[in-house]
N, C-alpha and C positions, 0 to 999 in steps of 0.2 A: 426738462419734467414731465411725466405722463401720468395724467388722471386713471387710475386705474379701474374707476368705477364706471367708467365710460366704453369699457371696451367688454362687449358683447358674447364674446366665446369664453369671458372668466364670469359668466353667469349662467343662471338656470340649472334648473335638475332634469338628468336624464337617466331612462333605465335601457340598461347596457348590456341585458342580457342575466348573466351571474351577478354583477355587480350595478352599482348605481351612482353614476358622476353627478355631483355637486359643485358648479363653478363657486371659487372664494367669495367670488363679488356678490353673490347671492344674498339678498337681507332676510332677516328674519323672517320677516312680514309676509316677503314670500314663499319661503321655506312653509310658513304655518299656513298657507293657503294650497300649499303642493299635495294632490293625490298621493304620489308618489311615497313622500314621507311618513304621508300618515297608513298607508297599509302596510309597509315592511320597517320603518322606524319609531313605532309608538312610542320609544322612551325619550329619542331626540326630540320627540313632537310635546312632550309632557314637560323637558326642560325649556324650549323655545316660549311656554305660556307662559312661564312666569320670570322671562326675563325681561329687565327693564321696563317701558311704557309704551305705547302704540308708537311715539315720533321716534325712541330710541332704535325701535324695532323696525321702524321705515328706512332708519338710515345705518344703524349697524349691520355688518355682514359676518357670517360664518367664517369668513377667511380670517376679518380682523380680530374674531373673539380666540382662533387659535394661535396667530402669530404674536399677540397679545402676550400670550401665555401666564393669564394670571390664575394662578392656585383657586380664583374664587369664579374662575368660567364657568358659565352655566351649559354652556355645550359641551365640555371637555369631559367630564366624565361619562356622559353616554358615548359619545366618539369614543374614547378608550374602551368601552364594552362592547360597542360593534366592531370593537377592531380595526377603525378606520386606517386607510394610509392617504397619502399626501404624495403631489407631485411637485417639485420643485425645479425650475427652468432658468437658464444662464445661455445666452446667445444662441449656440445653436446643438447644446446638450441638455438631459434633463435626468433627474435621478426620482426614485420615489421608494418612501419607507414609512413607515407604521410612525401615526402620530406619537405613541409610545417612545418611542425613539428619535424623535423630533425635538418635543419638548423637555429640556436637561433642568430648568428651576424657574422661580419668578421674574418674567419678561427674560430668558436664556434659552434660546431655540438653536438650533444647526443650520439656521436659513444665513448662506453666504453673502459676503457683497456681490450685489450688482443679482443675486438672485430674487425668485417671484413664486409666491404660491400660486400653481394654474390650475389645479384640481384636488377633489377631495374623493377618493373613493371607498364605499363602504359594500362590500359582499351582503347578499340578501341570508338572512338567516331564519327562515321557517322554523328551525325547530326550537326557540322560544317561545314558549305559550304565556309568561309570565313578565309584564314588564312594570317597575317601578321607578317614578324619581321622584326628589324633594329634597328641597332647602329649607333650611331653616335662618329667615334673617330677624334684624332689629322690628320691619313691618312686614304685612302681607304683601305688598305690592313696593314696587322702586327700590328694592334692597339688594345690597352685594349680600352674597352667602357668607355665613358663617360657619355654616357646616352645610356640604348638601351629598345626597345619597342615591345614587343609583343601582340597579339590582334587572339582572336579566335571568330566570330562570327555566327551564323545562322542567314540567311537573305531569307525573302520572294523572289517572284518570281519577285515582282517591287520592290526589292531594301529595306523592311523594318527590319527593327531589330528584330528578336525573342527571341534572347539569346546573350549571351555578358559575354566573358571574358578578359579583359585588365593585362598587369603587365608591371612593368618596373625597370631595372637593373641598378645599379651604382648610384643609388639618394638616398639611404639609406641604412642601417647596414644589411639591407634582400630586398629581391625583394616586392616591394611594388605593391598591388594591390589595389581597389576600388570599393567596391560595391555601395557604391553610382551613380559612373559615370556608372557603368554596369547597373543598375535599370533605368536610367534616359536614356541611349541608345534606351531600349526597347520599341518596337512602334514606333521608328521614323525612319526617314530615314537619311542617313549620309549628309547632308548638312553641307558646311562651319560654317552657322548660330549655328546647335546645336553642332558642333564638338569644335568651338571656346567657345561654354558655357562651355563643357566638361574640355576644356586646361586650363578655370581658375580653376574649381576644383583640374584638377590635380594638378597644381603650388602648391595649399596649402595642399596637402596631401602629398607629395615625401619629404624627410627631407635630402637634400643632404650636404657634405660636400666642404670646398675649398681644394684645394691639387694641386700638381703639374701640373696635367693635366687641371683642369680647375675650375673655383669660382663655390660657390654653387649658386649663382644668374642667372650662365649662365646655370647649370644643369637645373634648376628651369625652365627656358623658354625654355628649349629644349624639359622635359618633355610635357609641353603642348601642346608645338608644333606639335610633332610628331603625334599627335592625328589627325591633318589634313591630314595626309598619307591617311588615309583611306575614305575620301571623292575624293583624286585621282584617288581612286580605283571603286569608283563611286557604292560602295555596289556590285560589280559584284563577282562571286564566283573565287578564284583563282585556 
């Protein structure tokens, strides 16, 4: 048995030019303290700020959040939006794949017997100037997400959407994206009218379940409503 948290090579954040390396055993607290994460991935920083409590953030790691593959994992929507890739190693071989391909369902991944998650890579995306992450839970803090929502947008100086990436968590077996809504927003301003229409599509796209935390109908309604938060930011860069 090997305690992975003691392997220094699996910790830390490094700027490697076009992409950022994140060690899977890096704690959430250490990520929150990283100027590299703050400068390049503010949407991930927003998710980290609402994850658990200080003791949980001191112990929990980003690799654990990924491999657990919970639909409610707070870092997963941002990592999907950022097109994160992971590296898996076993003995003398390794493979690299997107996080979207790696997670197949609740607690289900492509991690093979004997494999270890050894790296997370995120390419820098300077073109996005609008970053938003929010989760709805039973409480303001220390709550598992009933619904989470993230958005990366590139907007012009006059507020027109030039590119959009959207993702919802805790509303399906894996993180949900909607190419239809992303295409619809392109060329539009973030008005209530546009986002109400997008919300109707979102409610049809998500596949939530009833559980002890919320009903499927409530999750579906909230998933659509969270799009309206984008209008409150009025298309201004975050």
